[in-house]
C-alpha positions in Angstrom: 246.3 247.6 87.2 248.8 250.8 87.4 251.8 250.1 85.2 255.0 251.3 85.9 254.0 251.3 90.2 256.1 250.7 92.0 255.3 249.4 96.0 257.8 251.0 98.6 256.1 251.2 101.9 256.5 250.8 105.1 254.9 249.7 108.2 254.8 251.9 111.4 252.8 249.8 114.0 249.5 251.1 113.2 248.8 251.2 109.2 250.6 251.4 106.3 252.0 254.6 104.8 253.6 254.5 101.1 255.6 256.8 99.5 254.2 256.6 96.7 250.4 258.3 96.6 249.2 255.5 94.1 249.7 252.9 96.3 248.1 254.5 98.8 245.2 254.7 97.1 245.1 251.7 95.6 244.9 250.1 99.1 242.0 252.5 99.8 240.8 251.3 97.1 240.7 247.9 98.2 238.6 248.6 101.3 236.3 250.3 99.7 235.4 248.0 97.1 235.3 244.9 100.3 238.7 242.7 99.0 239.7 242.0 102.4 242.4 239.4 101.8 245.9 240.1 100.9 249.1 238.5 99.4 252.1 239.9 99.8 255.4 239.6 99.1 258.6 241.5 101.8 261.4 242.0 101.5 264.7 241.5 104.5 266.7 244.6 104.4 269.1 242.2 106.5 270.0 239.5 104.2 266.8 240.5 100.8 265.3 237.6 100.5 261.7 237.5 99.7 258.8 236.3 102.5 254.8 235.8 100.4 251.9 235.5 102.9 248.1 235.9 102.5 246.0 237.3 105.0 242.9 239.1 106.5 244.1 242.1 107.6 247.3 243.4 106.6 247.4 245.5 109.1 247.5 243.3 111.9 249.5 240.2 109.6 252.4 243.1 109.2 252.9 243.9 112.8 253.2 240.8 114.0 256.3 240.2 111.5 257.7 243.3 112.7 257.3 242.5 116.2 258.9 239.1 116.1 255.6 237.3 116.1 256.5 235.1 112.6 259.1 232.0 112.9 260.2 232.6 109.9 260.4 236.1 109.7 261.1 236.9 113.5 265.2 235.9 112.5 266.2 238.3 109.6 264.3 241.8 109.3 263.3 244.3 109.2 261.5 243.9 106.7 260.3 246.5 103.9 256.5 245.3 102.7 257.2 245.7 97.9 254.1 244.3 97.2 250.2 243.3 97.9 247.5 241.7 95.7 243.8 242.5 96.7 241.2 239.3 96.6 237.5 239.3 97.8 238.3 235.8 99.2 240.8 233.6 100.9 240.6 230.8 98.4 241.3 233.2 95.8 244.0 234.7 97.9 245.7 231.1 99.0 245.7 230.5 95.1 247.4 232.8 94.0 250.5 232.9 96.9 250.6 229.3 96.0 251.0 230.4 92.1 253.5 232.8 93.4 255.5 230.8 95.6 255.5 227.8 92.9 257.2 229.4 90.2 260.2 229.8 92.8 261.7 232.5 90.8 263.5 235.5 92.5 263.6 237.4 89.6 259.6 236.6 89.2 259.3 238.0 92.3 261.3 241.4 91.3 258.8 241.9 88.1 255.8 241.7 90.4 257.4 244.5 92.4 258.8 246.0 89.1 256.3 246.3 87.2 252.7 245.0 88.7 250.3 246.7 90.8 247.1 244.1 91.1 243.9 244.7 92.3 241.9 242.0 91.8 
């Protein structure tokens, strides 16, 4: 965990780029440790709502969101990837996604974005 790290990334169409080098390094670290499943938080730049999801390939999933191929996110964009966590199994990623959604708390999501960057 990197204390105080903020994830301010954008999706460029073929990879995730970040203004925070520690975030880019963490993404590479996930890949090196074969942690291929992700839980992520997107934020709409239109209405500032959040979307929480999980996936196996973050680049492919981001392209689907940003290209309007996801029903929920297609009308609320543009989107910014604000946070992600890495997991070695889909089961773990699904459990974490459900735990975040179960809180139903914008304050908790904002806390995650502001204070935590987790690689499990």
